C-alpha positions as CSV (number, residue, x, y, z in Angstrom):
1,X,-29.3,42.1,-33.8
2,X,-28.3,40.4,-37.2
3,X,-28.4,37.1,-36.5
4,X,-24.5,35.5,-37.6
5,X,-24.1,32.8,-40.3
6,X,-23.0,29.6,-39.6
7,X,-19.4,28.8,-39.7
8,X,-19.4,25.2,-42.0
9,X,-15.6,25.6,-42.2
10,X,-15.4,24.9,-38.8
11,X,-18.2,21.7,-38.8
12,X,-16.5,20.0,-41.5
13,X,-13.4,20.4,-39.7
14,X,-14.9,19.3,-36.4
15,X,-16.9,16.2,-38.5
16,X,-13.4,15.1,-39.8
17,X,-11.3,14.8,-36.5
18,X,-14.5,12.8,-35.4
19,X,-14.3,11.0,-38.2
20,X,-10.9,9.8,-37.5
21,X,-11.3,9.7,-34.0
22,X,-13.9,6.8,-34.9
23,X,-12.0,4.9,-37.7
24,X,-8.4,5.3,-34.6
25,X,-11.0,3.9,-32.0
26,X,-12.5,1.1,-34.5
27,X,-9.6,-0.4,-36.0
28,X,-7.2,-0.5,-31.9
29,X,-10.3,-2.0,-30.5
30,X,-11.7,-4.0,-33.1
31,X,-10.1,-7.2,-31.9
32,X,-10.3,-6.9,-27.6
33,X,-14.1,-6.3,-28.2
34,X,-14.5,-9.5,-30.5
35,X,-12.3,-11.4,-27.6
36,X,-14.1,-9.8,-24.4
37,X,-17.8,-8.4,-26.2
38,X,-17.9,-11.1,-28.8
39,X,-18.8,-8.4,-31.5
40,X,-16.0,-6.2,-32.6
41,X,-18.2,-3.7,-33.2
42,X,-18.9,-2.9,-29.7
43,X,-16.3,0.2,-29.0
44,X,-17.4,1.7,-32.6
45,X,-21.1,1.7,-31.1
46,X,-20.4,3.4,-27.9
47,X,-18.2,5.5,-29.8
48,X,-20.6,6.2,-32.6
49,X,-23.4,7.0,-29.7
50,X,-21.2,9.6,-27.4
51,X,-20.0,11.1,-31.1
52,X,-23.6,12.1,-32.6
53,X,-24.6,13.8,-28.6
54,X,-22.0,15.3,-28.9
55,X,-22.6,17.2,-32.2
56,X,-26.3,17.9,-31.4
57,X,-25.0,19.9,-28.0
58,X,-22.8,21.1,-30.3
59,X,-25.7,22.9,-33.1
60,X,-27.8,23.8,-30.0
61,X,-24.5,25.8,-28.6
62,X,-23.4,27.3,-32.2
63,X,-27.3,28.9,-31.5
64,X,-27.0,30.4,-28.4
65,X,-25.4,34.0,-27.9
66,X,-22.2,33.7,-26.2
67,X,-23.8,36.6,-23.9
68,X,-26.4,34.5,-22.4
69,X,-24.0,31.7,-21.7
70,X,-20.9,34.0,-20.2
71,X,-23.4,35.1,-18.0
72,X,-24.0,31.6,-16.7
73,X,-19.7,31.1,-17.2
74,X,-19.1,31.7,-12.8
75,X,-21.1,29.4,-12.0
76,X,-20.2,26.6,-14.7
77,X,-16.9,26.4,-13.1
78,X,-18.1,25.8,-9.6
79,X,-19.3,23.1,-11.1
80,X,-16.2,22.3,-13.3
81,X,-14.0,22.9,-9.6
82,X,-16.1,20.6,-7.9
83,X,-16.3,17.8,-10.5
84,X,-12.6,18.1,-10.8
85,X,-12.6,17.4,-6.9
86,X,-15.0,14.5,-7.4
87,X,-12.5,12.5,-9.4
88,X,-9.7,12.1,-6.8
89,X,-12.3,10.7,-4.6
90,X,-11.3,7.3,-3.6
């Protein structure tokens, strides 16, 4: 089976949206972070950390064969439902 090429347009779109979101988080929270944590980049650093983790996860999952993931879909669906119910528990 031939390996598919990577779709760079999707990657570029995701990175642009991510950059826009990080800018919005920083501009909206820098004053609060400075007053609360004495570091105006507090939320920026947290957002960039999770963004980097998300990019790595996206690149890993983009290389997996979707048929392998599809076989695990019932388990992932059950896990998602359990996590959604846990949100409702105080």
